[in-house]
N, C-alpha and C positions, 0 to 999 in steps of 0.2 A: 530500263525495262522493269526492274524491280520496283522503282518508285511509282511508275504508272500503274502497275498491277496493284500495289498497296492502296493507291488512291481510289482505284475502281472498287476494290474490296470494301474500303471504308464507306464510299458513297452508297454502294448497294446495301451495305449493312444498315446505314443510317436511314435509307429510304424504306427498307422493309420493316424498320422498327417504329415508324410513325403510327401505323394502325395499332401495333402492339402497345405503344405508349398510351394512346387514348383508351384502349381496352383496359389496360392495367389501372389507369386512373379511375375509371368507372368501377372496377372491381374493388379498389381501395376504398372508394366512397361507400360502396355497398357494405363492405366489411365494417366500416366505421359506424354505419347506421345500425347494423346488427349488434355491434358492441354496445351502442347507446340503448338499444331496446333491452339488451340483457341487464344493463344497469337499472333501467326503469323497472324491470320485472323484480329485481332484487329489492329495490326500494319499496315497491308496492307490497311485496311479501312481508317485509319487515314491519311496515305500517299496520297491515292487517293482523299480523301476529301480536303486536303491541295492543291493539284494540281488543283482540280476543282475550288476552291475558287480563286487561283492565276489566272487561265485563265479568270475568270469572272471579276476580279478587274483590270486586265491590260488594257482592252479597256476603261474602265471608267477613269483610270488615264491619259491615252493618251488624251481623250476628255477634261478633266479638264486642262491639260497642254496647249493644243491648244487654249482653251478659254482664258487662262491667257496670253499666248504669241503666237500669230498666226504665228510668224516666226519660231516657233519650229516645225511646220508641216513638213517643208522640211527636217530637221534633223531626225525626226522620220521616214520619208519615207526611208532615206538613211540607217538608222539602220535596218529597216525591210528588205530592199534589202540585206544588209550584213548578217542578220540572215538567210534569205532564201538561200543565196549562200553557207554559211557555213553549213546550214542544208543539202543542196544537196551534198556538199563535204563529210559531215559526213555519209550520206546515201550511197554514192558510196564507201566510205572507208569501211563501215560496210559490204556492199555487197561483196566487194573484199575479205575481210577477211573471210566472211562466205562461199563464193563460191570457193575461191582458197586457199589452205593451205600455207599461207605465214609465214615465220619465224618472230620471234619477232624483229630481227635486220634488217629486210628488209628496204632498203632506201625508198621505196614507203610508207611504214607505218610510218617511222620516219619523212618524209617530211610532211605528213598530220598532224601528232601530233604536229610538230613544229608550224604549222599555227594556231592551236587552241588557242583561248583566254581563259582566266579564266572562263568566262561565258560559253564558248563552252564546256570546260571540265566538268563544273557542269552539263550542259545539257546532256552530254554524260553519266555521271554517272546515271542521272535520267532515260535516255533511257534504260540503261542496267537493272535498277531495274524494269522498266515497262515491258521490254521484258521477264525477269524472272517471273514477276507476270503474264504476259499473258500466258506463258507456264504452270504455275501452275494452272491457271484457265482453260486452255484447258484440262489439265489432270483430273480436278475435276469439272464437271458442277455444282454439288451441292455447291461447294465452291464459284463458281461465283455468284450463287444466294444469298448465305449468305453474300458475300462481298457487293453486291448491297444493301442488307437489312441494313448492317452496315453503308453504306454511307448515306442512306436515314435517318438513326437515329443518325448520327454522332454528331449532335448538340443537341440531346435530353438531358434533365437534368439527366436522369438515367445514361447515360454513363459518365457524368462528376462526378457523385457521386461514381463511381466505381462499378456499377451494370448495367446489361442489361437483358432484358427478351428474352427468346427464347421458344416460345410456352408455355408449362406448366412448365418451369424451369427458375430460376433466377440465374445469375452468379454474385458473389460478389468477389471483388479482395482485397486481403490483401498482401501487399509487392509484388505486381505483380503476385501473384499466384491466378489463378481462382478457386473459390469454387462454385460448382453447388448446388443450393437449388431447390428442386422439390416442386411445388405448390400443396397443397392439393386439392382434388377433389371438396370440398365444396366452393372453391373460384372461382367465375365465371370471375371476372375482377380484376386482381391484382392492376391495376392503380387506381381503384376507392376506394381502401382501405384508410381509414382515421385513423391516429394514434392520440389518445387523451391521456391526462393526466389521470392517474388512480384516481378513486374516493377515494381510500384509501391513507392515509398519515401516517407518522411515528412521534412519539413523544418519546424523550429520556426518558426511564423509570429508568434505573439503569446503573451504571458504576462499573465494576469489576476491581480491581487492584489499585496500588499506586506506584508512581515512587520514590522508596527509594534507589535503587541500586547505583545511582550516584547523589542523591540530598542532599542538606543541608538546614536546617532551612526552611523546607517545610511542617510543620505540626503545626497547632495552634488550640486552643480551645476557642470558642466564649462564651459570656455570655448566648446566646440562647440555649446552650447545644449541639452545633454542632461542629464537628471537620472539619477543613478546610485543604484540601490537593489537589494535582493535579496529573493527569496522562494524557498523550497525550495532546490534546488541551482543555481539560475540567478541570475546577476547581470544586471540589465536596464539598458540604456542607452536611455532614452526621450527622443527629440527632441520637445520640448514644442510648438514651432511647427509642425513637419511632421507630428506625430502618427505617428512611426515608431519602431520598436524594433530594437535590436541586442542580442545576448546573448553573455555570456561563460559557457561551459559546461564548464570544466575541472575543476570540483569534483565529488567523488564522493559527497558527503553534504551535509546542510543547511548553507548558509552562515550564519555567526553574527556576523561582524564585518567592518568595512570601514574603510579609511583612504585618504585622498587625499594624494598626494605634493605637496610644495611647488611642483613644476613644473606642477601641475594636469593632468598627462598620465598619469603612472603611478598605479596603484591597487594596494593590498594588500588581500587578502581571506582570511579564515580560516574554517574549517569545523569541524563536529563530527567526532569520531572515528568513531562509528557502529560497526555490526557487519555482517558479511556474512550471507548467507542461512542459514549454518550456526551463527550465533551467535558467530563468532570476531571479536574486535575488529579494526577497521581502523585504519590510521595516518592521523593528521591532519597538516596542514601549512598553511603560508601561501603563497599564490601572489602574486607581484608581476607585473603585466601592463600592457601598453600599451593605454590606452583608445581610441587611434586605430585600431590594427591588430588589437586583441584577441589579440595574441601574448603568450604567457607568457614573461617575461624571467628570473625566478628562482623557484625552489621552496625555501622556507626551512623548515628544521627538520622534515623528514619523519620521523615516528615519535617526535618529541621531546615534543610537547604531549599530555598525557594528557587524554582525554575530548573535547578540542577546544580551539579558540581563542576565548576570551571577549572580549578587547579587544586592540586594537593601535593603534600610532601611529608616524608617521615623525618624525624629528628635523627641526628647522627651521633651527637656527643654522649647520649645516654643509651646507645644501642637500639634506637628506634622505639623508644617508649611512648612517644607522642606523635600525633598526626595533626598537621595544620591544613585547613580547607578554606578555599575561597568559593562562595556560591555564585550563582548567576543572577541574583536579585539586582534591583536597581542600585542598592547601596553596596553591593559586593561584600557581604558580611565575611569577615575574617574570624575563624574560630579555631581553637586548639583543643584536642581531645586526648584523653588518657586511653591508650589502646587496650590495656589490660582490663580496666574498669568499664570501658565503653561509655565514659562520662565526659561531659564538656567541662573544660577547665576555665576557658575565658572566651569572650566574643565581643566584637566591636565592628562598627561600620567603617569600611576602609575608604571608599571613594565612589562617586557616581560615574567616574570614567571607567573605561575598559581596563581590566586587569588580566595580564597575560601569564604571569608566573608567580610562584611563591616558594620560598625555601627557608629552612632553618639554617642558621650559621653552624657550620660543621663542628666548631669548637665550643659553642654555647647555645643550648636549647632554649634559652630565654630571649634570644635575638632572632628576629624573623625579617626577611626582606621580601617586598613585593614590588612589581614593576608593571607598567602598562602605558596608557596614553598620557604622554607629557609628565610622567612622574616616576620616581623611585622612592619608596618609603622604607625607613629603618624602624622596626618596631621592637620595643622592649617589654617583656612580660614580667610583672612583679606583683606578687600577692593577688593574683587573679585579675589584675588590671593591666591594660595596654597603655603605653605611651608611644607617640609617633613623632619621628623626626623626618623631615623631607630633605632629600638630597638637593644641595644648592649648586646650580650650574654656574653661577658667577659670570666670569668673562667669556665662557664658552656658549656657543649657540645652543639653545634649548631645542632638542629634537621633538618631532611630533609624537614619536612612539619610542619607548624603551622596549625592545622586542624580547630580550632575554638577558640572563646574567649567570655568572658562575663565580666560584671562589678560587682564588689562587692559593698556592701552598703557604704563603705568608699570611693568609687571612684577608687579603684585599678582595674587595668586590669588583668584578669586571662586568660591565654591561655592554650589550650590543644594541645599536639604535638604528632608526630609519635613515640616518644620514650616512650610514656606512662606517661609523666610528666605533672603536672599542674604548670605553671610558674606564679609567681606574679610579675607584673611590676610596677615601680614607677619612679618618677622624682628624679634625683640626681643633686646636684650642679655641676657647671662647674669645671672640673679638669684642673686648670691653669698650674699646674706643668707638666702634661703630654701633654696637648693640646696647651699650650702656652697662651699668653695674648689674650683676646677677645673670648676665648672659651665660648660656650653656654651650658646650661643645657642639659642633656641627659636622655633618658629612658633606665633604666637598670633593670636586674632581681634582685628582692629583696629577693625572696624565691623560692625554688624548692621543689615540693611535689610529691613523687612517688604515682601514682594513679592506673594505669592499666598495664596489660601485653599486649603489642601492642599499637596501636594508641588510643588516646582520641579523639573520633569523635565529641562529643557534650558536651556543658556545658549549664546549665539552672539555673538561679538564682531565688529562691523562695521569697515570700514576707517577710518572717521572717528572711531573710539574709542567709538561708541555700543554699547550692550549690548541684546540681545534675550533675554527670558526667556519660557518657556512653562510655564503652570500645569496642574496636574492637575484638581483638583476644580472650579475656577472656569472652566476651559477658555479662559483668557485668554492673549493674547500682548501683552507690554508692552515698549515701547522706552524704554530708560533712557539718560540722558546719561552722559558719561564720569565724572562725579562722582555717579552713581547717583540722579539726579533723574528721576522719571517724566515722559515726554514724550507718548507716545501709547499707546493700548491698543485692543484689539478682542477679540471673543469668537467662537470658532468654533461652528458649529451642534452641538447636542447629539447628533444622529444619527451624527456622525463620531467621537465619543468625546473623549478628552482629548489634549492636545498631548504628543507623544513626542519629536520632534526638529524643528529648524528649520534650513533652508539658505537663504542669501541669494542671489537671482539678481542683484540690483543693490541700490542704496541704498533702493529703494522696494519692489520686488516680492520676495515670499518664497515658499518652498516649505515646507510643514508636513506632517510625518508624524504620524499619529494612532494611538491605541491600538485603533481599530476598523479597522485595516489600510487606511486611506485616505491619499492624498497630495493636499493642497490647494494651490492656487495663488491668490495674491491680494495685496492691499495693505491697509493700515490704512484707507484711505478707501473703497475699493470692496468690501471684504469678500473672502471666500474661496469658491472653487468646487472641487469634486473633479475631479481629472484622472486619478486611479487609485483604484479601489475593489475590494473583494473580500469574501469571507466571513471570519468571525472564529472559526469552530469547524469541527469535522469535517464533511465533506460526503459525501453518498452519492447523492442524487437528481440525475439528469441526463437530459434529453430534448431532442431537436432538432425544430424545426418542420417539418411535412410539406411545405411549399412555399416557405418563406422562409428566409433566412440568419439565423435566430434560434435560440437555445437557452435552456433554463431549468435552473436549479440550485437545490437546497435542501439544508439541512443542520441540524446541531445548534444553530446560532445562531438558529433559528426564522425565518430569512429565506428568502423565495422571490424569486429574481432572474431577470429576463429580460434576455438579452444580445444585442447586435447583432454578429454575427460579422464582417461586412464593415467596419463602422465601428469595431469594437473598443471598444465602450463599453457601459455599463449603461443599458438602456432604462428599467426601473423595478424597484422592490423593495418588497415588502410584508412585514409582520411577522405571524406566526401565533402562536396560543397554545401550540401544541406544535411540536416540530421535525419537519421533513419528511425522509423517507427514500427516496421514489421518486416518479416523475412520468411522465406521458405526455400528448401532445397529441392532441386529437380530430382525426380525419383531415381535417375541414373547416378546421382551423387557427384556429377562433375561440375555443376554450376549452382549458383544460389542467386535468387532475386531478392532485392531489398527495396521496400517502399519508403519514399521520403515525404517530408512535410509539405512539399510544394506541388504534389500531384505527379512528380516525376518518379520513375522507378528504373533501377539499373540491374543488370545481370553481370555477376562477377564469375570469372574462371577461378576455381579453387586452387589450381596449381600455380598460375601466374599472377593471381590477384588483379588481373586486368579487367576493365569494363568492356564486355564483348557485345552488349546491347543495351539500349536505353530508350524509353518512351515516356510520353506525358499524357495523363488522363485527367482532364479538368485542371483546376487551379487550387484545389483544396487538398488537405493532407490525406494520405492513404493509411488505412487502418488494418488491412489484412491482405496477405498474398497467399494463395493456395493452389498448388498443382493438383491436377486430377491424378488418380492412382496410376494410370498408364502413362502419364507424362505428356499426353497429347494436348492438354489444355492448361492454361493458367488463368485463374480468376483473381481479379484485382478489385478489392472493396475500397470505396472512397467515401470521404465525408460529403461528397456532393450527391449522396443517396443512390448512386449507381454502382453496379458490379460490371466491370469490363472483362470480356472474355477474349483470350488470345489463343490462336493455334500455335503449337510449339513443334518445331521441326529441327532437324540437324542436331539431335541429341541435346536439346535445350539451348541451342545457340542462335536460333532464328525465331522471331515472333511476329505474327500477323494478326491484326484485329479480326475477330470472328463475329462479335456482336456485343450487345449491351443489355443487361437486365435492368429494366425500369419498372418500378412499382413500389419501392419503399418510400415512405413519407418522412424518413429521417436518415441520418448517416449510418453507414454499415459498420457493425462492430465485430461480427464473427461470421464465418461461413465454413461449410464442410462439403466434400464431394461424396456421392454414393460410391459403393464399391465397384459398380459397373462403369463409373465415369460418365454417366449420362445426366445426373441430377445434382442440384445444389440445394442445401438448406442454409438459410441465412437469417441472422438477427440484426436488428437495427436499434438506434438510440431511443426509439419510442416503444420498445418491447414488442416488436412484430416478429413473427416467425413466418417466413415465406419459403416456397419451394419452386424450383425452376427446372424446366426441361431445356437442356443446353443444345443437344443436337437438333431438337425441334425448333430452333430459332430463338433460344433464350426466352422461352415462353413461360409466363407465370402460371403455375398450376392452380386453377380456381378451386378445385376440390382437394383441400389439404388432407382429408382423411385417407386419400389414396396413398399417401406417403407414410402411413403409420407403421407399415411392416417393412419399409425399405431399410436396407442395411447400409451403414455409412462407413467409409474407409477411415475416417477420423471423426472424433467428436470433440470439438472445441466450442461449439455454440453453448452459451450459458443458459439459454432458454430452450426447453424441449421436454417431452414427457420423461425421457430417461434420466434427466438431471433435475427434476423438480425438487428433490429432497435436499439439494445443496443450499437452497435459499432459507435464510433464517426468518422467523416471524417478524413482521414489521419492516422488512427490507424495502429500500426505496428504489431498487432497480440498478443502482450503481455500486452496491456493496460488494459485488463480485466482479473482478476485473477480467479474469480468465479462468479457464479450466481445460483439462486435457485428460482424455481417456487413455489408459495404457493400451499397448498393442495387443495384449492378451484379452482385452475387453473385460477385465475383472475388477479394476479399480479406476477411480477418477480422482485426480488432484485438482484442488481449487485454490486460486489466489484471491484473497479478499482485501478490502480497504482498511483492515484493522491489523496489519502486519502479521497475519497468520497464513499458514499453509495447512489445508485440510486434506485428509485422505478418506474418501467414501468408497463403499462398495459400488460397483456398476452392474446393472443400472440401479438408481435410487429414486424411484418415481413418487415417493411419498414425503410430505413435508416433515420436518423435524427428524430427518434421518441421522443416526449417530455417526460420528466421524472421529478420527484421530486428529488432534490439533498440534501444530508445531510452531514454536517461537524461534526467533533469530533475526528476523528483519526489523529494522527500525523505521520503516516507512511503508506506505501502501505497496503490496506485492502486485506487480504489474503483469507478470506472466509466469507460466509453469509449462514444463515440457519433459516428457520421458525420453530417455535415450533409445536407440533403435532396438535394443534387446530387453528393454524394461528393467535393466539392472540398476539404473539410477534415475532420480528425478532432479530436474534443475528448476530452481525458483529464482526470480529476479526482483530485487527491490527497486523502487522508483528513485526517490531522493537519496536513499542511503548508498547508492551506487554499488550494491553488494550482490554477488551471485553465490547462492548456496547450492552445493551439490549433495543430494541426499542418497544414501544407499537404501534400496528396497529390500527388506528382509521379511522372511516368513511367507505364509501363503502356500497354496498348492495349485495344481494345474487343471482343475476341473472347470468346465465351461460355465461362465456366468449367465449365459442366455438360458441354459438348461436349468440353472438355479432359479431364475426368475419364473420360468414356466412351471417348475415344480412347486415353488412357493405359492403360486396363485391357486393351486389345486389341493394343497394340503390343509389339514385342520388348523385351527387357531390355538392349539395347545402349546406350541413353542413360545417361549418367553421372548419378549423384545428386550435386547440388552440395553443398558443405559449408555449415554454418550460418554465418550472418553474425554 
């Protein structure tokens, strides 16, 4: 019975939308023609303005020339006579052509054209344009008045910024396309509006995630009880027992490497070089900073390291006086720096192959070891010059990768490789018989120990001389004695991935970083539990619970995660068959819907994490899920240009197709419901703003000005009158990925393509509105969302797999809508504050 009812509902809905579809297409065509006419008007006004300026400047130039050179007056008079005669010939030629139907090859026409100079040809083209413009103005008197208005305002600042006012509407241009914004009725004078910085500010409260998937030696334990690690542009100091975080935030791009000083206080961190928003390369460097005060002590090698800093290490024999660095250039330059003087001691090209690790010999700061793809190098520094010796594998199979190395108490070098072996290296006397007279000592393998199935990703030496190794494929952690006899082992859960790095808290308790961006804490006897978790691939979906401090994320790793914002922890995580791109909570807070990349969407029960409903709309990815404020409808925005509307019953557990909004000419990007739950405002990939009457049959509202005073339950659409000011000058339409208005309607947060989170006042309907700007993400910021009580803002990075939780501080409780109305009627004596 239910299936037949659903099929009838869908059939009737599809049949009733045929006429609406045709009507919508006609309306879209009409709107496109109107936009094209607007562009023609603007071009015409600009051409006439330029001609007018030219006509005014020409006499002035003549007067200046005559004043400088009086003899030039005679030449100018001859030129004027020549221009007037050619003009008369041009007029007679035009009259002849207009009055008598001459052929293109007529000798009369050809002779006149041969006499025309280059200047005359240019004037002729301008005359034709003027004639066509005159005909256009004759056919449309209203167009003539509008052209005059545009000419009078041609030099106004608004036109230069890409907007101009037309009565009660504002036109904004993105990539040459005009977007009409209708001014609300409570604004009497748009030009008098003053945009100010919001009183509210953001403070970084918590960082979710850890960069373990491609990192090495990026997890340390401090004497203060804090674990040090990084993700995106932030270095996190997480106090394990107190469950608190501090953050070092002086890096301008993704942090790539980390090293702990022998004093266990100072930390060195390196970053990628990156590029700015214009594509110009930025300079990378190494920061040396105090982990107690978070104060930067030195900045090493600004602009020296190409592409970024891949690996670094402090010397131990001289109490950390030197720092060695491997950059990410093609040659992987190895350099040594004097930390106190901040000067370079020596530099050399290491290899064109990948380099994974670098360390000083703990007993001699003139000896350095590097390892990577198919190599282990032993470097000696003397007199500012490097000499290199390559490790000889001899009778042993040469592995594809030397993943890591450590030093034994006896000074031996122990390497872990992609074959699962631990190799012990030592010096051997020169082989004169084989290499001839003058042969020097070499580094050869003294012993091979079978350790793991798959790669050995990390080695960690303990104070008592024991060794810890972490395996890849087998996910094992093994404790070895000083003579490499296995003592204990354990296996980490499969859901956390493989072992990437190990840090010892004491002789028993360990911290383990994994390839699935988790940090585990535990012992061999008790096992390991996650204290830090995160996504492992690009994220887009973000939604906050309507009444609790919970938020949900989803991304390309096919994980749907529910987080507790107050406790700063992961509540639960489920895996889906496809990856999620968008999500929204039902207003009653018991279920959440997740849109996937295949056109399928599912509804999850928050308590059981079970899929209680699923549907498919088209075969393209879904970009937005949005419940109506009363929870009676669900709108599903798709990349097939449609918005699918569903009736919601049984407290968010049953969904029936109600209709389909058809009218957009590109994929849906954002949508919002009105407060009464009757209307939808939507944006698309070609910068359209459309409005829909949902109870009226998902009808497209032709007169968009009727929606100018409508109140919206949420505001996530990036295009609209109330958020015009968030767009930077010269934006191409994709620079802003998402925005979210606070529930108090006082501020709006913006996620941009340049790793920034912005905080604007709301509304901000004028371009170049000032904002507070916040760093931290190392990739495009894909989404932002306020918690249910506006106490925190959540921002989500794309490729950096990082979630930042910001605390909203400052501000007061007066209504922003009253602020906008009062600002429009006050005098212009208030100063406009500069951008933060």
